[in-house]
N, C-alpha and C positions, 0 to 999 in steps of 0.2 A: 788549253790543256792545264791541268792543275800543277802547281809547283810541287816539287819533290820535298816531302817533309824532312826535317833534320833528324839526327840520331835521338833527340829527346822527345820525339813525337809521342811515344807511349806514356811518358811522364806527364806531358801536357794533356793527354786524353784520359788520364786517370785510370789506365788499364793495369790491373795487377799482373804479376809474373805468370800466374796460372790461368790466364784468360783462355787458354786452349781447351780447358775442360768445358767451359761454357759453350764455346763454339762447337766442339765435338758433340756434346749432348744435344744441342739444337739440330744439328745436321743429321745425326743418326736417328733421332726421333722422327724426322720427316721421312727418312728412308723406310722405317718400320711402319709408319702411318700409311704410306703409299703401298707397301707390300700387302698389308692387311686389307686394303681396299681392292687391289687388283687381283688378289686370289679369287675373288668371286667372279671376275670377268672371264677367267679361264674355266670356270666350273658351271657355267650357265646351264648347259645340257644336263649335267650330272645332278644339279640341284633341282631342276625341273622334274626329273624322274624321281628323285628322292621324296619330294613333297607332293608329287602327283598333280602338278599344275602345268600350264602351258609355259613355254619359254619366255613369252612376253611378261608374265607375272614375275619372273626372276629379274628380268631387265628393268622392270618398274621399280624394284627395290634399290637399284642404283640411283634413281632420281630421288627416292626417299632419303637415302644416306646423304646425298648432296644437299637436299633441302633442309636437313636438320643441322647442318654445320654452323649456320649463324647463331643458333642458340648457344652452342659451345663457345664460339668466339666472344659472345656477349658476356657470358658467365666467367670464363677463364680470363678474358682480357681485362675485365673489371677487377678481378682478384689480383692479377699481376700488376696492374697500375696502382693498386692500393697497398698491397702487402709484399711486392717484390716478384721477380721472375721465377726463382728456383722452385719454391714449394708448389705453386700451381702447375708448373711444368712436370714435376715429379708425379703429382696427383693425376694429371692427364694421361701420362704414359701408362701408369698402372691401370687406370680405368679402361682405356680403349683396348689394352692387351687382354684383360680379363673378359671383356665383352666378346672379343674376337675368339677367344678360346672356348667360350660357351656356344658360339654360333652353330658349329656342325652338329651339336647335340640337341638342337631345337626339336621338340617332339612333334611339331606340326608347322604348317606354313605361316600361320598367324604369329606364332612365337618367333619364327625366323624373321618376319617383317619387323617385329618389335625390336629384336636384337640389332638388326641393321640400322634402325632409326636411332637406337641408343649409341651405337658405334659412331654414327654421324655426328653426335654431340661431341664425342671425344676427338674425332678427326678434326672437327671445326675449331675446337679449343686449342689445338696444338700449334697451328701455324703462327698465329699472331704473337703468342708468348715466345715460341721458339725463335721466330725471326727477329723479334725485338732484342732478345738476349744475345743472339748471334751478332746482329749488326752493332749493338751497343758495346759488345766485347771485342770487336775487330778494329785494328788500327785503320784509320781513315784511308790511307793509301792503298789498302788491300780490300776495301769495301766492295768494289765491283767484282773482284775475283771470288771472294768468299760468298757473295750473293749468288754467283753462278754455281759455286760448289754446293750451297745449301739447296738451291732449286734443282740441281742435278740429282739430289736425293730422291726426288719423285720418280723420274724415269729409272733410277737405280732400283727402287722398290718394285717397279713394274718388271724390270729385267729379272730380279730375284724371284718374283712370282712365276715368271716363265721358266726359270731354271727349276723351281720347285715342282712344276708340272711334269718335268722330264725326269726328275730324280726322286722326289718324295712320293708323289702320287703312285707311280708304278709299284713301289716296294712297300709302302705303308698305308696307301689308301688316301682318298681325297680329304677325309676329315683331318688327317695329320698335317695337311697344308695350312689349316687354320691355327694349328698349335705350334708350328715351326718357328714363329717369331718370338716365343717367350724367352729364349736365351738372350737375344739381342735386347729385349725389354729390360732384363736384369742389368746388362752392361750400361744401358742408357741411364737407368736409375742410379747406378753407382757414380757415373760421370756427373750427373746433375747434383747429386749429394756433395760432391767434391768441388763443384764449380763455385767461383766467387759470385756474390750478388752484383748486379749491374750498378756501376758508379753513376751512370747517367740517370737511372731510375732514382737513386738516392738524392740526386740533385734536383730532379723535377717533381718528385712525389707530391701528391696532393693529400690534404688532411682527411677527406671524406669521399664516399661514393657520390654524394650530391655534387661536389666540385668536379668530379670526373665527368659526370653526365652534362654538367653545365658547360664544361670545356668542349665536349663533343658537339653540343648544340651551337656553340659559338663558331665552329668551323664547318657548318653545314654545307657551304658552297663547295669547299674542297672535298668534302665527303661525297657529295652528289657526283662530282666529276670522276673521282676514283671508283665510285660504284659503277658508273658507266664503263670505265676501263675494265674492271674485273668481271662484269657481266659478259662482255664480249670476249675477254680472255678465257673465261670458262668455256664458252662455246667453241673457241679455237682448240683448247686442249682436250676437253672431253669429247668433242665432236670428231676429233681425229684419232682418239685412242680407244674409247670404251667399246665401240661396236666393230672395231677393225678386225679382231680375231674372228668374230662371227661373220663378217664380210668375207674374209679369206676362206672360211669353211663353206659358206653358202655359194659364193661365186666361183671360186677356184677349186673347191672340193679338196682342200689340203687336209692332211691328217693333223691330229693334235701335236705330234712330234714336229712336223714341218712348221706349223703355226708358232709353236714355242721357239723354234730356231729363228724364224723371221722376227719374232718379237724381241729376242735377245739382240739381234743385229740392229734393228731400228732404235732400240733403247740405248745401245752403245752410241749411236749417232746422236740421240737426244742428250746424253750426258756430255759428249764432246761439244755439242752446240751450246749448252748452258755455260760451260766453262769458257769457251771461246768468245761468245757474245758478251758474257759477263765481264771478261777481261777488256774487250774492246770498248765497253761502256765507260771505262775510265778515261779514254782518250776521245772517243766519238761523242760522248754524252749518252744519257739514258734513252732519250726518245729516238735519236737517229740509229742507235744500235738495235733497238727493238724493231724499227721500220726496216732495217736491213734484213733482220731475221724473218720478218713477215714476207718480204719480197722473195726470199729463198723458198718459203713454204708455198707461195703462189706458183712459182716456177715448177715445183715438184708435183702439183696436182695431176697432170695428165698421166705420168708414170705411176703415181700412187694409186690412182683409181682405175686406169684403163690399160695398163701395160698388158701386152699379150704374152711376152716372154718373162720368165721368172727373174732373170738378172735385172731387167728393167723395173720390175715390181720391187725388188730388193732395193735398188738404187733410189727409186721414188719414195719408198717408205722411210729410208734412212734420211734422205734430204728433208722430207716433210717434218720428221721429228727433230732433226737438227735445227730447223727454223722455229718450230713451235716451242721447244724447250729452250732454244736460244733466246727467244723473246721473253719467256718466263724467267730465265736466269737473271734478268735485270730487275725483276719485280720486287724481290725483298729489299734491295737497296733503294729503288725508286719510291716505293710506298713508305718506307721508314723515313726517307729524307723529306717527303711531303707531309709527314704526320706531325702534329703538335707533340713536343717533347714530353709533356705531362701525361699523355695518354697514348704512348707509343706501342703499347700492347693492344689496347682496346681498339684504337682507331684503324690501324692497318689490318688487324685481324678481323674485325667486324666488317669492314668494307670488303675485304677479300672474300669472306664466307657469305656475306649477303649477296655479293656478285655471283658466287657459286649457286645460291638459291635462285636468283633470277635466271641464271644460265642452265639450271638443272634440267629443264625440259628438253634441252638440246638433243639428248640421246633418244628420247621418245619421239621428238619431232623428226629426226633423221629416220628412225625406224618406220614412222608413218609415211614419210615421203617415199620410202622404198616401195610401198604398195602402188604408188602412182607413177614413179619415174624409173624404178629399178634401183638396185643398190648403188651402182656406180654413179649415176646422175644425182641420186639423193645426197650422197656424200659431197659430190663436187659442187652442186648448187649451194648447199648450206655453207660449206667452208669458204668458198669464193666470196660470198656475200659478207661473211664475218671478217675475212682478211681485209677487204676493201673498206669496211666500216672502221676497222682499227687503224688503217692508214690515216684517216681523217681525225680520229680521236687523239692519236699521239701527235699528229702533225700540228695541231692547234692547241696542244696541252702544255702545262707548266713543267718545270724541271728545277731541281735544287741539288745538282750533283756536288758532292763534297761538303754538304751541309754539316756544320759543327753540332754534334749531338749534346755538347756540354754548354752551349749558349742558351741562356734563358730569354724567352720572348717577353715583350712588354706586358702582355696579359698575365704571364706567370709571375712577374715581379709585382704587379698590382695585386694579384690574388694572395701572394705571400704576405704583402703589407697588410691587407685586410684581415688575414688570419691572425697575424700577430696583434693587431689592434683589438681584435675581439677577445 
């Protein structure tokens, strides 16, 4: 267990007094990002009718959005490691908010597909920059907790999309759901503007994009392992979330109101899971806390997919998302601690979103399995295989809990010497 830092921890970690602005902007931006993504999940049928296409054509755009995310991570992550965290983060929030606002006014299906692809670039660019700013601006003793808070923003965005389905859609129409995040975008932009720049970035910053990519190549083995982690974590998350509203409608014949109510409940469970498991990771370690969360999700599968009574279905879905987002609640801290300091925006952000790309077919695969095994068994087979694989991946993986973000590696010292000599 880590020793408790003394009262001068913030001074040693070079954290300014207003570090809360940086943390708040990063967390709220991830909430908005998730909200804008999950609005579509609740409007699959409506969008299919609006654009005169089959439902699977709308579902396919989910995979397109996920597949475009690595491009955003590569572009924004490189900018953030070269020029600082704040400006790229502000640019990203404005960009994906505007794209989302334009989406419901697409004149045809092909323009809608293009907008969802462009949104994916913004969604992918946000996490790496936001997570690095949040983790570098957080006192080390709170890193696991704040990691859980940040990742809880994702199910919170899902929950808010479910609330919007019940409140905004009936009174203002489905198009208004795509516009309802603009107010929060303005708040995030203001917080980002007032946030201090990361002191850890200023310490580790590299002089050119060439040095950034050279550092990325030097850590290719760590990158490959974390890519494997995030590919399967994407299958875990999106495999249990994206089709679940459609599963409830198709198998249980629930109304939109009932589905949104259930989504609110299981996303409350997800938020609690991210906070609890993130906090436990400070004492249990990152890997063991993730494995605990995975075990809870595995236990939840029968009730989550096969419950005959509604109370059991509610309990199963809550426990499932408690475990899924509990595991994800550790990811911001775990990935940033395993990342090279000089590329702490590009490295975790790119590996996170490239994992999303590799895992993006999971929704389409589950939907295809449904035709052979039925919806219940399709979800069960897919997620059980993913959870078992993740047990092995984390069981034999590395960990650097409590890593000092202000310590320079020998490679960075050598590169700094070379730069001065040149």
